C-alpha positions in Angstrom: -13.2 -37.4 152.8 -15.0 -39.8 154.9 -13.5 -43.0 156.1 -14.6 -45.3 159.0 -17.5 -42.5 160.1 -15.2 -39.7 161.0 -14.1 -36.7 158.5 -10.6 -35.4 158.7 -11.6 -32.1 160.1 -12.7 -34.0 163.2 -9.7 -36.0 163.5 -7.3 -33.1 163.0 -9.5 -31.2 165.8 -9.7 -34.0 168.1 -6.0 -35.4 168.1 -4.4 -32.0 167.2 -2.5 -33.1 164.2 -2.2 -32.1 160.5 -4.4 -33.0 158.0 -1.5 -34.2 156.2 -0.7 -36.7 159.1 -4.4 -37.8 158.9 -4.3 -38.5 155.1 -1.1 -40.2 155.6 -2.3 -42.8 158.1 -5.5 -43.5 156.0 -3.3 -44.1 153.1 -1.2 -46.8 154.8 -4.2 -48.3 156.2 -5.8 -48.8 153.0 -2.5 -50.1 151.2 -1.2 -52.1 154.2 -3.6 -52.5 156.7 -1.6 -51.0 159.2 -0.9 -47.2 160.3 2.8 -47.5 159.4 4.1 -48.6 156.0 6.5 -51.4 155.9 10.2 -50.7 156.2 11.9 -51.2 153.0 14.7 -53.9 153.0 18.4 -52.6 152.9 21.4 -54.4 152.3 22.4 -57.5 150.2 20.2 -60.4 150.2 21.4 -63.6 152.3 23.2 -66.0 150.5 22.9 -69.0 153.0 19.0 -69.7 152.9 17.4 -71.2 155.9 17.5 -74.6 154.7 20.9 -74.5 153.5 21.6 -73.3 157.2 19.7 -76.3 158.7 21.6 -78.9 156.3 24.8 -77.2 157.7 24.2 -77.5 161.3 23.0 -80.9 160.8 26.3 -81.8 159.2 28.2 -80.2 161.8 26.2 -82.7 164.7 27.8 -85.5 162.5 31.2 -83.8 162.4 31.8 -81.4 165.5 35.5 -81.0 164.6 34.7 -79.1 161.3 34.7 -75.5 161.6 
């Protein structure tokens, strides 16, 4: 496979890595634009959204004795 002017074999010999690693990096570049795929999100989604948080902080500024 030729991508960016270099063959996989040339990259493998120059960098001393496996062909699979070169193929994996090429796939990530094609799909995501970076050499690493984005990490999957883990855990439950947040219940308090950023606008809700801002509203709560403004409310606490008006009434600082609340908790």
